C-alpha positions in Angstrom: -77.6 65.8 69.3 -77.6 67.0 65.7 -79.7 65.4 63.4 -78.0 66.3 60.2 -75.9 63.3 59.1 -72.7 62.7 56.1 -72.8 59.7 54.1 -69.1 58.7 52.9 -69.2 55.8 51.0 -66.1 54.3 50.8 -65.1 55.5 54.0 -62.1 52.2 54.3 -59.5 53.8 53.1 -56.7 56.5 53.8 -58.7 59.3 52.4 -62.0 58.2 53.3 -60.9 58.2 57.1 -59.5 61.6 56.8 -62.6 62.9 55.6 -64.9 61.3 58.3 -62.4 62.7 60.7 -62.6 66.5 59.2 -66.4 65.6 59.1 -66.4 64.9 62.5 -64.6 68.0 63.7 -67.7 69.8 62.2 -70.0 68.2 64.4 -71.8 66.4 62.0 -73.3 62.7 62.4 -72.0 60.2 60.0 -72.9 57.5 58.5 -69.2 55.5 57.4 -70.0 52.8 54.4 -67.2 50.5 53.8 -67.8 49.1 50.2 -65.2 46.1 51.0 -65.0 43.5 53.6 -63.1 45.9 55.9 -64.8 46.9 59.4 -65.5 50.3 60.6 -66.8 49.5 63.7 -63.8 50.2 65.7 -63.1 53.5 64.0 -66.7 54.9 64.5 -66.4 54.3 68.1 -63.2 56.1 68.4 -65.0 59.1 66.4 -67.9 58.9 68.8 -66.2 59.0 71.8 -63.6 61.8 70.4 -66.1 63.9 68.7 -69.3 63.9 70.7 -71.5 62.7 67.4 -73.2 59.4 66.2 -70.8 57.9 63.9 -72.8 54.5 62.3 -70.6 51.7 60.6 -72.1 49.8 57.6 -70.4 47.2 55.3 -72.5 47.0 52.2 -72.2 44.9 49.0 -72.4 47.2 46.1 -73.7 44.6 44.0 -76.5 43.7 45.7 -79.1 45.7 44.9 -81.8 44.4 47.1 -79.4 45.1 49.9 -79.2 48.7 48.4 -82.6 49.5 48.3 -83.1 47.8 51.9 -80.1 50.5 52.8 -81.2 53.4 51.0 -84.9 53.2 52.5 -83.4 53.0 56.1 -81.3 56.4 55.3 -84.7 57.9 54.5 -86.8 56.9 57.0 -84.1 57.4 60.0 -81.7 60.2 58.9 -81.2 63.3 57.6 -78.4 63.0 54.9 -77.3 66.9 54.2 -74.2 65.5 52.3 -73.2 62.1 50.2 -69.1 62.0 49.5 -68.4 59.3 47.0 -65.3 57.8 47.2 -65.3 54.2 46.2 -63.2 55.5 42.7 -60.8 57.3 44.7 -58.8 56.0 48.4 -55.9 53.9 48.7 -55.1 50.9 51.6 -51.8 51.7 53.1 -51.6 47.8 53.4 -52.0 46.9 50.1 -50.9 49.8 48.1 -53.8 49.5 45.8 -56.9 51.4 44.9 -59.8 50.5 47.2 -61.8 49.8 44.3 -59.4 47.6 43.0 -59.6 45.4 46.3 -63.4 45.0 45.8 -65.0 41.4 44.6 -66.9 43.2 42.3 -66.1 44.9 39.0 -65.8 48.5 38.8 -68.8 48.7 36.7 -71.4 47.0 39.3 -69.5 49.1 42.1 -70.3 52.3 39.8 -74.2 51.3 39.3 -74.4 50.4 43.2 -73.3 54.1 43.8 -75.5 55.7 41.4 -78.8 54.2 42.7 -77.6 55.3 46.2 -76.8 58.3 45.2 -80.3 58.9 43.0 -82.5 57.1 46.2 -81.6 60.0 48.7 -81.6 62.8 45.7 -85.3 63.5 46.5 -84.6 63.8 50.3 -81.7 66.0 49.7 -83.0 68.4 47.2 -86.2 69.1 50.0 -83.5 70.9 52.5 -82.1 74.3 51.6 -78.8 73.5 51.0 -77.4 70.0 51.1 -74.1 68.8 49.4 -72.5 65.6 46.8 -68.5 65.3 46.3 -66.7 63.1 44.0 -63.3 62.2 44.6 -62.0 61.3 41.1 -58.4 60.4 40.4 -55.8 62.4 38.1 -52.8 61.6 37.4 -50.6 64.2 38.5 -47.5 61.9 38.3 -45.6 61.1 35.3 -47.4 57.4 35.7 -49.8 56.2 33.6 -53.2 54.5 35.6 -54.1 51.2 34.3 -56.6 50.7 31.7 -59.2 49.7 34.4 -58.6 52.7 36.7 -58.8 54.9 33.8 -62.4 53.2 32.4 -63.3 53.7 35.9 -62.5 57.4 36.6 -64.3 58.4 33.1 -67.4 56.5 34.1 -67.0 58.4 37.4 -66.4 61.5 36.0 -68.9 61.5 33.6 -71.3 60.5 35.9 -70.5 63.8 38.0 -70.9 66.0 35.5 -74.6 64.3 34.5 -75.9 64.8 37.8 -74.2 68.6 38.3 -75.7 69.3 35.2 -79.3 68.0 36.5 -79.1 70.1 40.0 -77.8 72.9 39.1 -81.3 75.3 39.9 -81.6 73.5 43.1 -80.3 73.1 46.7 -77.6 70.4 45.9 -74.7 71.3 45.7 -71.9 68.9 43.3 -68.4 69.2 43.7 -65.4 67.1 42.4 -61.9 66.6 43.6 -59.0 65.6 42.2 -56.8 64.5 45.0 -52.8 65.5 45.3 -50.7 62.6 45.0 -50.7 61.2 49.0 -47.9 61.8 51.1 -48.1 58.2 53.0 -47.8 56.2 49.8 -45.1 58.5 48.7 -42.3 56.4 50.7 -44.4 53.3 49.6 -43.6 53.3 45.7 -39.9 54.0 44.3 -39.5 57.2 41.9 -35.9 56.8 40.6 -34.5 59.8 40.7 -37.8 61.9 41.3 -38.1 61.0 44.9 -37.6 65.0 45.9 -40.0 66.5 43.3 -42.6 63.8 44.5 -42.3 64.4 48.0 -42.6 68.1 46.9 -46.1 67.4 45.5 -47.5 65.2 48.0 -49.6 66.1 50.8 -51.1 64.4 53.6 -54.8 63.1 54.0 -55.5 65.3 56.8 -54.5 68.3 54.7 -56.3 67.1 51.7 -59.5 66.0 53.6 -59.5 69.4 54.6 -59.4 71.3 51.3 -61.8 69.1 50.2 -64.3 69.7 53.2 -63.8 73.6 52.9 -64.4 73.6 49.3 -67.5 71.6 49.6 -69.0 73.5 52.0 -68.3 76.6 49.9 -69.7 75.5 46.8 -66.8 75.2 44.9 -67.0 72.9 41.7 -63.9 71.7 41.2 -61.1 71.1 44.1 -57.8 70.5 43.4 -55.5 70.8 46.4 -52.4 72.5 45.8 -51.4 75.4 43.9 -48.9 73.4 41.6 -51.5 70.1 41.2 -53.8 73.0 39.7 -51.1 74.1 37.4 -50.0 70.5 36.6 -54.1 70.0 36.4 -54.2 72.3 33.4 -51.5 70.9 31.6 -52.0 67.2 31.8 -56.0 67.1 31.6 -56.1 66.9 27.7 -53.3 64.1 28.2 -56.0 62.1 30.2 -58.5 59.8 27.5 -61.5 60.6 29.5 -61.0 64.6 29.5 -60.5 63.6 26.0 -64.1 62.0 25.5 -65.6 64.5 27.2 -64.6 67.6 26.0 -67.6 68.8 24.8 -69.1 69.2 28.2 -66.3 70.2 30.0 -66.8 73.6 31.0 -64.3 75.9 30.3 -65.2 78.1 33.3 -64.8 75.7 36.0 -62.1 77.4 38.4 -60.4 75.3 40.9 -60.7 76.0 44.0 -57.1 75.8 46.1 
């Protein structure tokens, strides 16, 4: 068996599961971390049987530092982590029609600290490899509807953390990428957009397509990945109107070119 593993934080939502399927197709072993009460054991077994990989499902309380430390110690001792995909900010539950981070019991600041602790604990091992990957999914308001204040704050913190580790790892073998996913097609049917439904359907993408483009961009070493040409244009038109970009404008790399 391949000894390399990809860990996905926040693998319980639709996008997290789609990423897991794409990684499994690449014949890489998986550690699927649910950061809510959702159990991923049956999903992991299904991936193992279909793709002949190792898939481990873990439920992790990101508010418990001792649990996180024990988890990361176990990862360093037993597994060769070559990629870390952080999806705790940007995923949705179709059954609840809400962001996964809004479904978690603990507040986002606590969840973010937990994700940062996991990332920093694994970095020494990941830096020892010639090539490894960190990818963060960060939502962006491609639609005209604005995010809630809580979600805006969550996005701002994750964006700042991504830019921080990107700068620190610039001259290492660790490639850091950021994904602004397109509107997700499965969710469009559950949300009403009077007078604009057709426009939203055109811009929407299936989770499998978003995951495919995200993984390909990560493996190429792309730093910014925006699935869909139209979404790329909307990103450039709208990013100055979003509070987290305005507050971080000085550190935003103007030469950063999105991957399609």
